[in-house]
N, CA and C atoms as an extended XYZ file, in Angstrom:
414
Properties=species:S:1:pos:R:3:atomname:S:1:resname:S:1:resid:I:1 pbc="F F F"
N        63.340       68.551      176.873 N   MET     1
C        62.812       68.100      175.607 CA  MET     1
C        62.346       69.291      174.748 C   MET     1
N        61.602       70.202      175.378 N   LEU     2
C        61.105       71.372      174.653 CA  LEU     2
C        62.256       72.226      174.143 C   LEU     2
N        63.316       72.353      174.950 N   ASP     3
C        64.487       73.121      174.512 CA  ASP     3
C        65.131       72.498      173.284 C   ASP     3
N        65.185       71.173      173.247 N   THR     4
C        65.753       70.472      172.091 CA  THR     4
C        64.924       70.743      170.848 C   THR     4
N        63.614       70.676      170.981 N   ILE     5
C        62.721       70.929      169.842 CA  ILE     5
C        62.864       72.371      169.373 C   ILE     5
N        62.874       73.302      170.319 N   GLN     6
C        62.973       74.713      169.955 CA  GLN     6
C        64.308       75.046      169.306 C   GLN     6
N        65.362       74.291      169.637 N   SER     7
C        66.661       74.572      169.037 CA  SER     7
C        66.665       74.321      167.528 C   SER     7
N        65.747       73.479      167.058 N   PHE     8
C        65.636       73.235      165.615 CA  PHE     8
C        64.946       74.388      164.895 C   PHE     8
N        64.217       75.194      165.632 N   PHE     9
C        63.437       76.269      165.032 CA  PHE     9
C        64.092       77.614      165.292 C   PHE     9
N        65.240       77.815      164.681 N   THR    10
C        65.913       79.101      164.809 CA  THR    10
C        65.054       80.159      164.119 C   THR    10
N        65.359       81.407      164.382 N   ALA    11
C        64.591       82.489      163.765 CA  ALA    11
C        64.655       82.409      162.243 C   ALA    11
N        65.857       82.165      161.700 N   ASP    12
C        65.999       82.079      160.238 CA  ASP    12
C        65.212       80.910      159.660 C   ASP    12
N        65.341       79.751      160.289 N   ALA    13
C        64.616       78.572      159.801 CA  ALA    13
C        63.108       78.789      159.899 C   ALA    13
N        62.677       79.436      160.956 N   SER    14
C        61.248       79.702      161.131 CA  SER    14
C        60.723       80.633      160.041 C   SER    14
N        61.506       81.663      159.712 N   LEU    15
C        61.062       82.602      158.672 CA  LEU    15
C        61.037       81.936      157.298 C   LEU    15
N        62.027       81.089      157.004 N   TRP    16
C        62.022       80.377      155.720 CA  TRP    16
C        60.825       79.421      155.639 C   TRP    16
N        60.530       78.748      156.736 N   SER    17
C        59.372       77.849      156.775 CA  SER    17
C        58.078       78.636      156.612 C   SER    17
N        58.029       79.786      157.243 N   LEU    18
C        56.851       80.647      157.123 CA  LEU    18
C        56.671       81.122      155.688 C   LEU    18
N        57.759       81.463      155.029 N   LEU    19
C        57.690       81.886      153.626 CA  LEU    19
C        57.104       80.768      152.760 C   LEU    19
N        57.636       79.572      152.920 N   ALA    20
C        57.141       78.435      152.127 CA  ALA    20
C        55.692       78.117      152.466 C   ALA    20
N        55.379       78.110      153.747 N   GLY    21
C        54.012       77.786      154.158 CA  GLY    21
C        52.997       78.825      153.710 C   GLY    21
N        53.357       80.096      153.781 N   SER    22
C        52.421       81.141      153.362 CA  SER    22
C        52.243       81.132      151.848 C   SER    22
N        53.291       80.749      151.116 N   PHE    23
C        53.159       80.598      149.669 CA  PHE    23
C        52.177       79.465      149.355 C   PHE    23
N        52.370       78.322      149.985 N   LEU    24
C        51.485       77.181      149.747 CA  LEU    24
C        50.049       77.470      150.182 C   LEU    24
N        49.899       78.242      151.244 N   ALA    25
C        48.563       78.560      151.733 CA  ALA    25
C        47.759       79.389      150.738 C   ALA    25
N        48.428       80.077      149.834 N   ALA    26
C        47.734       80.887      148.826 CA  ALA    26
C        47.236       80.024      147.671 C   ALA    26
N        47.549       78.749      147.704 N   THR    27
C        47.066       77.818      146.691 CA  THR    27
C        45.920       77.015      147.298 C   THR    27
N        45.474       76.008      146.612 N   LEU    28
C        44.405       75.170      147.155 CA  LEU    28
C        44.924       74.113      148.128 C   LEU    28
N        46.231       74.104      148.380 N   ILE    29
C        46.807       73.179      149.354 CA  ILE    29
C        46.408       73.657      150.748 C   ILE    29
N        45.810       72.795      151.544 N   PRO    30
C        45.312       73.229      152.861 CA  PRO    30
C        46.424       73.406      153.890 C   PRO    30
N        47.007       74.583      153.905 N   VAL    31
C        48.041       74.948      154.870 CA  VAL    31
C        47.559       76.217      155.565 C   VAL    31
N        47.733       76.288      156.870 N   SER    32
C        47.306       77.482      157.597 CA  SER    32
C        48.507       78.375      157.889 C   SER    32
N        48.647       79.406      157.094 N   SER    33
C        49.764       80.323      157.307 CA  SER    33
C        49.566       81.134      158.588 C   SER    33
N        48.332       81.311      159.006 N   GLU    34
C        48.070       82.047      160.240 CA  GLU    34
C        48.626       81.287      161.447 C   GLU    34
N        48.439       79.967      161.463 N   VAL    35
C        48.974       79.149      162.554 CA  VAL    35
C        50.498       79.196      162.538 C   VAL    35
N        51.073       79.142      161.339 N   MET    36
C        52.528       79.209      161.229 CA  MET    36
C        53.045       80.563      161.728 C   MET    36
N        52.360       81.643      161.354 N   LEU    37
C        52.758       82.977      161.821 CA  LEU    37
C        52.678       83.049      163.338 C   LEU    37
N        51.593       82.541      163.890 N   PHE    38
C        51.406       82.528      165.340 CA  PHE    38
C        52.565       81.795      166.015 C   PHE    38
N        52.940       80.635      165.468 N   ALA    39
C        54.030       79.837      166.047 CA  ALA    39
C        55.364       80.576      165.973 C   ALA    39
N        55.640       81.196      164.849 N   VAL    40
C        56.908       81.938      164.702 CA  VAL    40
C        56.959       83.079      165.711 C   VAL    40
N        55.856       83.782      165.864 N   ILE    41
C        55.836       84.914      166.801 CA  ILE    41
C        55.969       84.431      168.242 C   ILE    41
N        55.361       83.306      168.557 N   ARG    42
C        55.484       82.750      169.918 CA  ARG    42
C        56.917       82.307      170.217 C   ARG    42
N        57.557       81.678      169.221 N   LEU    43
C        58.930       81.211      169.430 CA  LEU    43
C        59.949       82.335      169.360 C   LEU    43
N        59.675       83.338      168.518 N   HIS    44
C        60.632       84.430      168.282 CA  HIS    44
C        59.884       85.770      168.265 C   HIS    44
N        59.459       86.248      169.441 N   PRO    45
C        58.686       87.500      169.484 CA  PRO    45
C        59.427       88.694      168.880 C   PRO    45
N        60.740       88.643      168.878 N   GLU    46
C        61.531       89.740      168.301 CA  GLU    46
C        61.418       89.784      166.782 C   GLU    46
N        60.861       88.739      166.198 N   GLN    47
C        60.699       88.648      164.735 CA  GLN    47
C        59.288       89.040      164.275 C   GLN    47
N        58.551       89.763      165.102 N   LEU    48
C        57.156       90.106      164.783 CA  LEU    48
C        57.015       90.721      163.394 C   LEU    48
N        57.668       91.836      163.146 N   TRP    49
C        57.494       92.538      161.873 CA  TRP    49
C        58.151       91.812      160.701 C   TRP    49
N        59.343       91.233      160.878 N   PRO    50
C        59.868       90.415      159.776 CA  PRO    50
C        58.956       89.234      159.445 C   PRO    50
N        58.348       88.623      160.461 N   ALA    51
C        57.447       87.489      160.214 CA  ALA    51
C        56.216       87.933      159.439 C   ALA    51
N        55.655       89.075      159.791 N   ILE    52
C        54.497       89.602      159.051 CA  ILE    52
C        54.899       89.884      157.607 C   ILE    52
N        56.071       90.486      157.417 N   ALA    53
C        56.535       90.800      156.058 CA  ALA    53
C        56.767       89.536      155.245 C   ALA    53
N        57.380       88.527      155.849 N   VAL    54
C        57.666       87.275      155.140 CA  VAL    54
C        56.369       86.550      154.787 C   VAL    54
N        55.431       86.495      155.729 N   ALA    55
C        54.149       85.836      155.458 CA  ALA    55
C        53.401       86.562      154.338 C   ALA    55
N        53.436       87.880      154.364 N   THR    56
C        52.781       88.670      153.313 CA  THR    56
C        53.436       88.422      151.962 C   THR    56
N        54.754       88.410      151.934 N   LEU    57
C        55.487       88.171      150.699 CA  LEU    57
C        55.144       86.795      150.118 C   LEU    57
N        55.221       85.770      150.946 N   GLY    58
C        54.936       84.414      150.471 CA  GLY    58
C        53.512       84.252      150.002 C   GLY    58
N        52.563       84.790      150.760 N   ASN    59
C        51.163       84.633      150.394 CA  ASN    59
C        50.815       85.444      149.158 C   ASN    59
N        51.414       86.614      149.008 N   THR    60
C        51.192       87.420      147.806 CA  THR    60
C        51.801       86.736      146.584 C   THR    60
N        52.982       86.170      146.743 N   ALA    61
C        53.603       85.437      145.627 CA  ALA    61
C        52.725       84.265      145.199 C   ALA    61
N        52.176       83.549      146.160 N   GLY    62
C        51.260       82.456      145.838 CA  GLY    62
C        50.006       82.960      145.131 C   GLY    62
N        49.494       84.096      145.569 N   GLY    63
C        48.332       84.700      144.913 CA  GLY    63
C        48.640       85.105      143.481 C   GLY    63
N        49.871       85.568      143.254 N   MET    64
C        50.263       85.939      141.892 CA  MET    64
C        50.418       84.714      140.995 C   MET    64
N        50.747       83.570      141.572 N   VAL    65
C        50.763       82.330      140.782 CA  VAL    65
C        49.335       82.009      140.339 C   VAL    65
N        48.369       82.172      141.240 N   SER    66
C        46.967       81.964      140.864 CA  SER    66
C        46.547       82.959      139.787 C   SER    66
N        46.986       84.206      139.925 N   TYR    67
C        46.711       85.232      138.917 CA  TYR    67
C        47.268       84.783      137.554 C   TYR    67
N        48.518       84.306      137.553 N   ALA    68
C        49.151       83.859      136.298 CA  ALA    68
C        48.392       82.676      135.701 C   ALA    68
N        47.926       81.781      136.542 N   MET    69
C        47.140       80.647      136.040 CA  MET    69
C        45.857       81.142      135.372 C   MET    69
N        45.262       82.188      135.947 N   GLY    70
C        44.067       82.776      135.347 CA  GLY    70
C        44.349       83.385      133.983 C   GLY    70
N        45.550       83.928      133.806 N   ARG    71
C        45.927       84.501      132.500 CA  ARG    71
C        45.984       83.435      131.417 C   ARG    71
N        46.256       82.196      131.802 N   TRP    72
C        46.362       81.114      130.826 CA  TRP    72
C        44.993       80.597      130.382 C   TRP    72
N        43.942       80.954      131.106 N   ILE    73
C        42.601       80.494      130.732 CA  ILE    73
C        42.129       81.343      129.556 C   ILE    73
N        41.751       80.717      128.448 N   PRO    74
C        41.283       81.503      127.297 CA  PRO    74
C        40.034       82.320      127.662 C   PRO    74
N        39.997       83.529      127.175 N   HIS    75
C        38.873       84.429      127.447 CA  HIS    75
C        37.990       84.446      126.202 C   HIS    75
N        37.014       83.570      126.169 N   ARG    76
C        36.190       83.409      124.977 CA  ARG    76
C        34.849       84.117      125.053 C   ARG    76
N        34.174       83.963      126.186 N   LYS    77
C        32.857       84.592      126.295 CA  LYS    77
C        32.660       85.128      127.697 C   LYS    77
N        31.749       86.048      127.830 N   ALA    78
C        31.477       86.656      129.125 CA  ALA    78
C        30.855       85.629      130.071 C   ALA    78
N        31.171       85.764      131.331 N   VAL    79
C        30.576       84.908      132.350 CA  VAL    79
C        29.635       85.736      133.205 C   VAL    79
N        28.926       85.054      134.062 N   ARG    80
C        27.837       85.669      134.821 CA  ARG    80
C        28.210       86.965      135.548 C   ARG    80
N        29.306       86.988      136.265 N   HIS    81
C        29.651       88.154      137.082 CA  HIS    81
C        30.816       88.965      136.512 C   HIS    81
N        31.107       88.775      135.253 N   GLU    82
C        32.274       89.447      134.671 CA  GLU    82
C        32.165       90.968      134.753 C   GLU    82
N        31.012       91.530      134.420 N   ALA    83
C        30.861       92.987      134.455 CA  ALA    83
C        31.055       93.517      135.878 C   ALA    83
N        30.532       92.798      136.855 N   TRP    84
C        30.676       93.218      138.244 CA  TRP    84
C        32.144       93.164      138.664 C   TRP    84
N        32.825       92.082      138.305 N   LEU    85
C        34.246       91.942      138.642 CA  LEU    85
C        35.071       93.031      137.981 C   LEU    85
N        34.810       93.283      136.702 N   ARG    86
C        35.541       94.346      135.994 CA  ARG    86
C        35.251       95.712      136.609 C   ARG    86
N        34.011       95.917      136.997 N   GLY    87
C        33.626       97.202      137.588 CA  GLY    87
C        34.370       97.509      138.882 C   GLY    87
N        34.623       96.474      139.668 N   HIS    88
C        35.332       96.660      140.937 CA  HIS    88
C        36.842       96.517      140.769 C   HIS    88
N        37.261       95.753      139.784 N   GLY    89
C        38.671       95.640      139.420 CA  GLY    89
C        39.592       95.149      140.525 C   GLY    89
N        40.817       95.604      140.446 N   ALA    90
C        41.875       95.151      141.345 CA  ALA    90
C        41.579       95.379      142.838 C   ALA    90
N        40.855       96.437      143.236 N   PRO    91
C        40.577       96.597      144.670 CA  PRO    91
C        39.847       95.406      145.308 C   PRO    91
N        39.164       94.602      144.503 N   LEU    92
C        38.537       93.394      145.052 CA  LEU    92
C        39.570       92.457      145.664 C   LEU    92
N        40.811       92.569      145.216 N   LEU    93
C        41.849       91.679      145.720 CA  LEU    93
C        42.278       92.018      147.143 C   LEU    93
N        41.726       93.074      147.707 N   LEU    94
C        41.896       93.295      149.143 CA  LEU    94
C        41.298       92.117      149.913 C   LEU    94
N        40.380       91.406      149.277 N   LEU    95
C        39.731       90.234      149.890 CA  LEU    95
C        40.406       88.927      149.500 C   LEU    95
N        41.565       89.004      148.894 N   SER    96
C        42.241       87.785      148.435 CA  SER    96
C        42.690       86.894      149.583 C   SER    96
N        42.638       87.367      150.800 N   TRP    97
C        43.021       86.572      151.965 CA  TRP    97
C        41.921       85.592      152.375 C   TRP    97
N        40.715       85.788      151.865 N   LEU    98
C        39.611       84.900      152.244 CA  LEU    98
C        39.860       83.471      151.761 C   LEU    98
N        39.543       82.497      152.581 N   PRO    99
C        39.702       81.105      152.136 CA  PRO    99
C        38.835       80.817      150.904 C   PRO    99
N        39.376       80.123      149.942 N   LEU   100
C        38.745       79.702      148.686 CA  LEU   100
C        38.283       80.864      147.817 C   LEU   100
N        37.461       81.754      148.349 N   ALA   101
C        36.987       82.892      147.552 CA  ALA   101
C        38.157       83.776      147.127 C   ALA   101
N        39.141       83.930      148.000 N   GLY   102
C        40.315       84.737      147.668 CA  GLY   102
C        41.103       84.133      146.522 C   GLY   102
N        41.230       82.806      146.528 N   ASP   103
C        41.912       82.125      145.423 CA  ASP   103
C        41.175       82.368      144.115 C   ASP   103
N        39.859       82.268      144.172 N   ALA   104
C        39.044       82.482      142.975 CA  ALA   104
C        39.176       83.916      142.476 C   ALA   104
N        39.252       84.877      143.384 N   LEU   105
C        39.426       86.270      142.971 CA  LEU   105
C        40.757       86.475      142.266 C   LEU   105
N        41.807       85.826      142.758 N   CYS   106
C        43.129       85.953      142.127 CA  CYS   106
C        43.115       85.366      140.722 C   CYS   106
N        42.510       84.197      140.568 N   VAL   107
C        42.407       83.573      139.247 CA  VAL   107
C        41.554       84.445      138.324 C   VAL   107
N        40.445       84.956      138.842 N   ALA   108
C        39.560       85.807      138.033 CA  ALA   108
C        40.279       87.074      137.579 C   ALA   108
N        41.093       87.656      138.445 N   ALA   109
C        41.839       88.868      138.072 CA  ALA   109
C        42.775       88.585      136.899 C   ALA   109
N        43.419       87.432      136.930 N   GLY   110
C        44.279       87.058      135.808 CA  GLY   110
C        43.478       86.798      134.552 C   GLY   110
N        42.369       86.097      134.704 N   TRP   111
C        41.519       85.772      133.560 CA  TRP   111
C        40.969       87.038      132.905 C   TRP   111
N        40.652       88.036      133.745 N   LEU   112
C        40.129       89.302      133.229 CA  LEU   112
C        41.234       90.219      132.698 C   LEU   112
N        42.474       89.774      132.824 N   ARG   113
C        43.636       90.532      132.349 CA  ARG   113
C        43.744       91.889      133.047 C   ARG   113
N        43.409       91.932      134.349 N   LEU   114
C        43.589       93.160      135.109 CA  LEU   114
C        45.097       93.407      135.239 C   LEU   114
N        45.471       94.655      135.386 N   HIS   115
C        46.887       95.007      135.441 CA  HIS   115
C        47.557       94.291      136.617 C   HIS   115
N        48.649       93.589      136.331 N   TRP   116
C        49.294       92.731      137.332 CA  TRP   116
C        49.822       93.507      138.527 C   TRP   116
N        50.365       94.709      138.297 N   LEU   117
C        50.973       95.443      139.402 CA  LEU   117
C        49.908       95.918      140.394 C   LEU   117
N        48.808       96.462      139.875 N   SER   118
C        47.754       96.900      140.797 CA  SER   118
C        47.152       95.703      141.523 C   SER   118
N        47.028       94.579      140.826 N   CYS   119
C        46.523       93.359      141.479 CA  CYS   119
C        47.457       92.929      142.606 C   CYS   119
N        48.742       92.927      142.332 N   MET   120
C        49.717       92.502      143.334 CA  MET   120
C        49.696       93.435      144.550 C   MET   120
N        49.585       94.731      144.311 N   LEU   121
C        49.578       95.683      145.423 CA  LEU   121
C        48.335       95.521      146.292 C   LEU   121
N        47.166       95.383      145.670 N   PHE   122
C        45.945       95.191      146.454 CA  PHE   122
C        45.974       93.854      147.202 C   PHE   122
N        46.497       92.818      146.556 N   MET   123
C        46.654       91.523      147.230 CA  MET   123
C        47.520       91.682      148.469 C   MET   123
N        48.667       92.318      148.288 N   ALA   124
C        49.625       92.470      149.393 CA  ALA   124
C        49.020       93.250      150.553 C   ALA   124
N        48.290       94.313      150.260 N   VAL   125
C        47.681       95.121      151.327 CA  VAL   125
C        46.652       94.294      152.100 C   VAL   125
N        45.799       93.576      151.389 N   GLY   126
C        44.788       92.754      152.057 CA  GLY   126
C        45.409       91.657      152.900 C   GLY   126
N        46.405       90.989      152.352 N   LYS   127
C        47.057       89.892      153.067 CA  LYS   127
C        47.856       90.418      154.264 C   LYS   127
N        48.529       91.542      154.095 N   ALA   128
C        49.287       92.134      155.199 CA  ALA   128
C        48.357       92.533      156.339 C   ALA   128
N        47.218       93.118      156.008 N   ALA   129
C        46.252       93.522      157.041 CA  ALA   129
C        45.801       92.306      157.853 C   ALA   129
N        45.540       91.205      157.164 N   ARG   130
C        45.133       89.988      157.875 CA  ARG   130
C        46.236       89.529      158.810 C   ARG   130
N        47.496       89.511      158.333 N   TYR   131
C        48.594       89.034      159.165 CA  TYR   131
C        48.862       89.974      160.350 C   TYR   131
N        48.684       91.252      160.169 N   VAL   132
C        48.844       92.191      161.280 CA  VAL   132
C        47.803       91.891      162.361 C   VAL   132
N        46.562       91.669      161.946 N   VAL   133
C        45.508       91.340      162.901 CA  VAL   133
C        45.837       90.031      163.630 C   VAL   133
N        46.246       89.006      162.900 N   VAL   134
C        46.612       87.727      163.512 CA  VAL   134
C        47.756       87.929      164.505 C   VAL   134
N        48.765       88.678      164.096 N   ALA   135
C        49.942       88.898      164.959 CA  ALA   135
C        49.564       89.663      166.225 C   ALA   135
N        48.722       90.658      166.088 N   LEU   136
C        48.344       91.448      167.252 CA  LEU   136
C        47.437       90.669      168.196 C   LEU   136
N        46.722       89.691      167.681 N   LEU   137
C        45.867       88.862      168.527 CA  LEU   137
C        46.625       87.707      169.188 C   LEU   137
N        47.876       87.486      168.751 N   SER   138
C        48.622       86.352      169.324 CA  SER   138
C        49.372       86.724      170.578 C   SER   138
């Protein structure tokens, strides 16, 4: 029975599922990309580094969607922590992997009109570090 189930989860199908799941996990949809990464690595240990790369790509892309949504919010007046957020800038997105707070940081970065490329790079580094830790602990 287990062999039949595992035959549906080829390495390619697992990576595509991981990409979609990690993208959705970067939104407010409650999906655990860490559990998906763990499962892919358990089923296909030879896919360790591709799985980390795919999860990072999907989760960063999802974070950039949140960033883009923040760009659409009109910037009319200063908010309570705006100066602090601007002062720390894009490096704060190293924490974009945090549940809920990370989503808010991505939206805030877009709202503050921080440079998209630096935001994307810091997001990717933070998210990749989390996935490396998850992968090494599995």
